[in-house]
OpenMM code with the backbone's topology and positions (N, CA, C; nanometers):
from openmm import Vec3, app, unit

residues = "UNK UNK UNK UNK UNK UNK UNK UNK UNK UNK UNK UNK UNK UNK UNK UNK UNK UNK UNK UNK UNK UNK UNK UNK UNK UNK UNK UNK UNK UNK UNK UNK UNK UNK UNK UNK UNK UNK UNK UNK UNK UNK UNK UNK UNK UNK UNK UNK UNK UNK UNK UNK UNK UNK UNK UNK UNK UNK UNK UNK UNK UNK UNK UNK UNK UNK UNK UNK UNK UNK UNK UNK UNK UNK UNK UNK".split()
positions = [
    Vec3(-2.7339, 1.8731, 0.3083),
    Vec3(-2.5909, 1.8758, 0.3353),
    Vec3(-2.5196, 1.9409, 0.2171),
    Vec3(-2.4097, 2.0088, 0.2474),
    Vec3(-2.3332, 2.0682, 0.1385),
    Vec3(-2.2289, 1.9679, 0.0880),
    Vec3(-2.1577, 2.0059, -0.0169),
    Vec3(-2.0633, 1.9142, -0.0811),
    Vec3(-1.9560, 1.8643, 0.0150),
    Vec3(-1.9004, 1.9520, 0.0956),
    Vec3(-1.7947, 1.9118, 0.1895),
    Vec3(-1.8475, 1.8092, 0.2890),
    Vec3(-1.9679, 1.8298, 0.3400),
    Vec3(-2.0261, 1.7332, 0.4332),
    Vec3(-2.0537, 1.5997, 0.3652),
    Vec3(-2.0995, 1.6041, 0.2400),
    Vec3(-2.1226, 1.4797, 0.1652),
    Vec3(-1.9934, 1.4004, 0.1520),
    Vec3(-1.8855, 1.4687, 0.1188),
    Vec3(-1.7576, 1.4003, 0.1010),
    Vec3(-1.7064, 1.3475, 0.2351),
    Vec3(-1.7177, 1.4256, 0.3410),
    Vec3(-1.6749, 1.3793, 0.4733),
    Vec3(-1.7551, 1.2566, 0.5156),
    Vec3(-1.8849, 1.2567, 0.4893),
    Vec3(-1.9684, 1.1407, 0.5211),
    Vec3(-1.9228, 1.0196, 0.4413),
    Vec3(-1.8960, 1.0373, 0.3112),
    Vec3(-1.8527, 0.9260, 0.2279),
    Vec3(-1.7155, 0.8765, 0.2717),
    Vec3(-1.6279, 0.9649, 0.3125),
    Vec3(-1.4961, 0.9255, 0.3629),
    Vec3(-1.5119, 0.8380, 0.4872),
    Vec3(-1.6018, 0.8741, 0.5770),
    Vec3(-1.6294, 0.7910, 0.6953),
    Vec3(-1.6857, 0.6558, 0.6531),
    Vec3(-1.7685, 0.6542, 0.5513),
    Vec3(-1.8236, 0.5276, 0.4998),
    Vec3(-1.7126, 0.4395, 0.4435),
    Vec3(-1.6199, 0.4997, 0.3688),
    Vec3(-1.5060, 0.4242, 0.3170),
    Vec3(-1.4234, 0.3645, 0.4303),
    Vec3(-1.3993, 0.4426, 0.5348),
    Vec3(-1.3212, 0.3939, 0.6487),
    Vec3(-1.3922, 0.2784, 0.7176),
    Vec3(-1.5232, 0.2837, 0.7228),
    Vec3(-1.6008, 0.1752, 0.7830),
    Vec3(-1.5982, 0.0505, 0.6957),
    Vec3(-1.6138, 0.0682, 0.5648),
    Vec3(-1.6184, -0.0440, 0.4714),
    Vec3(-1.4813, -0.1103, 0.4527),
    Vec3(-1.3750, -0.0323, 0.4651),
    Vec3(-1.2401, -0.0820, 0.4395),
    Vec3(-1.1487, -0.0512, 0.5582),
    Vec3(-1.1687, -0.1209, 0.6720),
    Vec3(-1.0882, -0.0916, 0.7914),
    Vec3(-0.9400, -0.1247, 0.7733),
    Vec3(-0.9071, -0.2049, 0.6730),
    Vec3(-0.7685, -0.2400, 0.6457),
    Vec3(-0.6974, -0.1298, 0.5665),
    Vec3(-0.7666, -0.0188, 0.5436),
    Vec3(-0.7128, 0.0898, 0.4615),
    Vec3(-0.7150, 0.2231, 0.5362),
    Vec3(-0.6283, 0.3119, 0.4922),
    Vec3(-0.6341, 0.4523, 0.5312),
    Vec3(-0.7067, 0.5250, 0.4192),
    Vec3(-0.8016, 0.6100, 0.4553),
    Vec3(-0.8800, 0.6811, 0.3552),
    Vec3(-0.8591, 0.8312, 0.3759),
    Vec3(-0.8223, 0.9000, 0.2684),
    Vec3(-0.7900, 1.0419, 0.2760),
    Vec3(-0.8654, 1.1213, 0.1715),
    Vec3(-0.9025, 1.2422, 0.2074),
    Vec3(-0.9597, 1.3341, 0.1097),
    Vec3(-0.8468, 1.4251, 0.0660),
    Vec3(-0.8139, 1.4223, -0.0617),
    Vec3(-0.7058, 1.5047, -0.1135),
    Vec3(-0.7527, 1.6476, -0.1379),
    Vec3(-0.8705, 1.6616, -0.1952),
    Vec3(-0.9188, 1.7951, -0.2300),
    Vec3(-1.0672, 1.7915, -0.2589),
    Vec3(-1.1309, 1.9069, -0.2432),
    Vec3(-1.2680, 1.9255, -0.2906),
    Vec3(-1.2713, 2.0601, -0.3617),
    Vec3(-1.3236, 2.0597, -0.4811),
    Vec3(-1.3249, 2.1794, -0.5653),
    Vec3(-1.4574, 2.2529, -0.5509),
    Vec3(-1.4570, 2.3778, -0.5922),
    Vec3(-1.5787, 2.4590, -0.5851),
    Vec3(-1.6904, 2.4038, -0.6718),
    Vec3(-1.6551, 2.3293, -0.7771),
    Vec3(-1.7580, 2.2737, -0.8653),
    Vec3(-1.8161, 2.1429, -0.8134),
    Vec3(-1.7753, 2.1000, -0.6930),
    Vec3(-1.8306, 1.9790, -0.6332),
    Vec3(-1.7510, 1.8541, -0.6621),
    Vec3(-1.6400, 1.8668, -0.7325),
    Vec3(-1.5533, 1.7520, -0.7554),
    Vec3(-1.4646, 1.7281, -0.6348),
    Vec3(-1.4297, 1.6040, -0.6116),
    Vec3(-1.3433, 1.5720, -0.4987),
    Vec3(-1.2501, 1.4576, -0.5371),
    Vec3(-1.1336, 1.4551, -0.4737),
    Vec3(-1.0385, 1.3468, -0.4933),
    Vec3(-1.0182, 1.2770, -0.3595),
    Vec3(-1.0346, 1.1446, -0.3605),
    Vec3(-1.0180, 1.0633, -0.2412),
    Vec3(-0.9183, 0.9530, -0.2704),
    Vec3(-0.8424, 0.9138, -0.1692),
    Vec3(-0.7493, 0.8022, -0.1840),
    Vec3(-0.7795, 0.6979, -0.0777),
    Vec3(-0.7748, 0.5723, -0.1196),
    Vec3(-0.7925, 0.4585, -0.0293),
    Vec3(-0.6632, 0.3773, -0.0410),
    Vec3(-0.5872, 0.3701, 0.0703),
    Vec3(-0.4567, 0.3048, 0.0687),
    Vec3(-0.4542, 0.1902, 0.1683),
    Vec3(-0.4161, 0.0718, 0.1213),
    Vec3(-0.4037, -0.0404, 0.2141),
    Vec3(-0.2908, -0.0098, 0.3118),
    Vec3(-0.3122, -0.0412, 0.4399),
    Vec3(-0.2189, -0.0021, 0.5453),
    Vec3(-0.0812, -0.0660, 0.5323),
    Vec3(-0.0720, -0.1902, 0.4969),
    Vec3(0.0574, -0.2585, 0.4917),
    Vec3(0.0886, -0.3026, 0.3500),
    Vec3(0.0670, -0.2105, 0.2567),
    Vec3(0.0875, -0.2408, 0.1163),
    Vec3(0.1122, -0.1093, 0.0430),
    Vec3(0.1538, -0.1194, -0.0806),
    Vec3(0.1730, 0.0006, -0.1622),
    Vec3(0.0515, 0.0289, -0.2501),
    Vec3(-0.0542, -0.0484, -0.2338),
    Vec3(-0.1734, -0.0349, -0.3170),
    Vec3(-0.2527, 0.0890, -0.2752),
    Vec3(-0.2827, 0.1721, -0.3742),
    Vec3(-0.3641, 0.2920, -0.3530),
    Vec3(-0.4693, 0.3004, -0.4625),
    Vec3(-0.5922, 0.3281, -0.4221),
    Vec3(-0.7014, 0.3525, -0.5166),
    Vec3(-0.7381, 0.4994, -0.5027),
    Vec3(-0.7332, 0.5716, -0.6140),
    Vec3(-0.7686, 0.7131, -0.6130),
    Vec3(-0.9000, 0.7316, -0.6871),
    Vec3(-0.9916, 0.8026, -0.6240),
    Vec3(-1.1232, 0.8277, -0.6825),
    Vec3(-1.1402, 0.9765, -0.7087),
    Vec3(-1.1910, 1.0088, -0.8238),
    Vec3(-1.2363, 1.1443, -0.8524),
    Vec3(-1.3881, 1.1358, -0.8562),
    Vec3(-1.4524, 1.2018, -0.7620),
    Vec3(-1.5969, 1.1853, -0.7468),
    Vec3(-1.6702, 1.3182, -0.7622),
    Vec3(-1.7995, 1.3066, -0.7844),
    Vec3(-1.8901, 1.4206, -0.7890),
    Vec3(-1.9633, 1.4235, -0.6550),
    Vec3(-1.9262, 1.5167, -0.5696),
    Vec3(-1.9824, 1.5225, -0.4343),
    Vec3(-2.1337, 1.5349, -0.4352),
    Vec3(-2.1892, 1.6001, -0.5337),
    Vec3(-2.3344, 1.6178, -0.5392),
    Vec3(-2.4070, 1.4865, -0.5627),
    Vec3(-2.3403, 1.3926, -0.6294),
    Vec3(-2.4031, 1.2626, -0.6572),
    Vec3(-2.3974, 1.1690, -0.5370),
    Vec3(-2.3311, 1.2094, -0.4292),
    Vec3(-2.3233, 1.1239, -0.3106),
    Vec3(-2.4571, 1.1113, -0.2388),
    Vec3(-2.5577, 1.1776, -0.2873),
    Vec3(-2.6939, 1.1595, -0.2343),
    Vec3(-2.7629, 1.0416, -0.3010),
    Vec3(-2.7032, 0.9894, -0.4081),
    Vec3(-2.7598, 0.8801, -0.4868),
    Vec3(-2.7013, 0.7465, -0.4399),
    Vec3(-2.7837, 0.6603, -0.3844),
    Vec3(-2.7381, 0.5316, -0.3301),
    Vec3(-2.6710, 0.4458, -0.4366),
    Vec3(-2.7188, 0.4516, -0.5604),
    Vec3(-2.6575, 0.3719, -0.6682),
    Vec3(-2.5164, 0.4205, -0.6988),
    Vec3(-2.4953, 0.5493, -0.6947),
    Vec3(-2.3625, 0.6064, -0.7176),
    Vec3(-2.2668, 0.5615, -0.6071),
    Vec3(-2.3133, 0.5670, -0.4838),
    Vec3(-2.2316, 0.5246, -0.3705),
    Vec3(-2.1952, 0.3771, -0.3839),
    Vec3(-2.2914, 0.2931, -0.4160),
    Vec3(-2.2639, 0.1499, -0.4317),
    Vec3(-2.1658, 0.1237, -0.5455),
    Vec3(-2.1765, 0.1993, -0.6529),
    Vec3(-2.0841, 0.1844, -0.7649),
    Vec3(-1.9414, 0.2197, -0.7231),
    Vec3(-1.9266, 0.3278, -0.6456),
    Vec3(-1.7935, 0.3668, -0.5980),
    Vec3(-1.7353, 0.2626, -0.5035),
    Vec3(-1.8174, 0.2117, -0.4118),
    Vec3(-1.7698, 0.1095, -0.3180),
    Vec3(-1.7284, -0.0169, -0.3925),
    Vec3(-1.8056, -0.0565, -0.4919),
    Vec3(-1.7720, -0.1738, -0.5718),
    Vec3(-1.6422, -0.1522, -0.6485),
    Vec3(-1.6229, -0.0345, -0.7011),
    Vec3(-1.5004, -0.0024, -0.7731),
    Vec3(-1.3783, -0.0161, -0.6814),
    Vec3(-1.3890, 0.0356, -0.5597),
    Vec3(-1.2784, 0.0240, -0.4644),
    Vec3(-1.2543, -0.1226, -0.4306),
    Vec3(-1.3612, -0.1992, -0.4033),
    Vec3(-1.3462, -0.3418, -0.3734),
    Vec3(-1.2713, -0.4137, -0.4849),
    Vec3(-1.3121, -0.3886, -0.6091),
    Vec3(-1.2483, -0.4544, -0.7237),
    Vec3(-1.1012, -0.4169, -0.7364),
    Vec3(-1.0712, -0.2909, -0.7180),
    Vec3(-0.9325, -0.2468, -0.7314),
    Vec3(-0.8439, -0.3031, -0.6190),
    Vec3(-0.8980, -0.3091, -0.4973),
    Vec3(-0.8203, -0.3659, -0.3857),
    Vec3(-0.8029, -0.5163, -0.4033),
    Vec3(-0.9038, -0.5809, -0.4574),
    Vec3(-0.8989, -0.7254, -0.4781),
    Vec3(-0.7945, -0.7642, -0.5817),
    Vec3(-0.7749, -0.6794, -0.6822),
    Vec3(-0.6779, -0.7070, -0.7885),
    Vec3(-0.5342, -0.7035, -0.7383),
    Vec3(-0.5122, -0.6380, -0.6293),
    Vec3(-0.3751, -0.6238, -0.5791),
    Vec3(-0.3274, -0.7465, -0.5040),
] * unit.nanometer
topology = app.Topology()
chain = topology.addChain("A")
for resn in residues:
    res = topology.addResidue(resn, chain)
    for name in ("N", "CA", "C"):
        topology.addAtom(name, app.Element.getBySymbol(name[0]), res)
């Protein structure tokens, strides 16, 4: 899969993991960097992630990102 497909897949995973949120891809750069936002639907809380799309093949990286979002949403 290419970087754009990796990010789209991860965005779908975020939407599945956090159904109480809207998940958006802001941008994907030529170097494989991407910006994603996870926003709670009935709140002003937003978590913004800057990710390395190439690392989305690594299960540990994915779990770390999901945990980071969980922690940030929980703090709100």
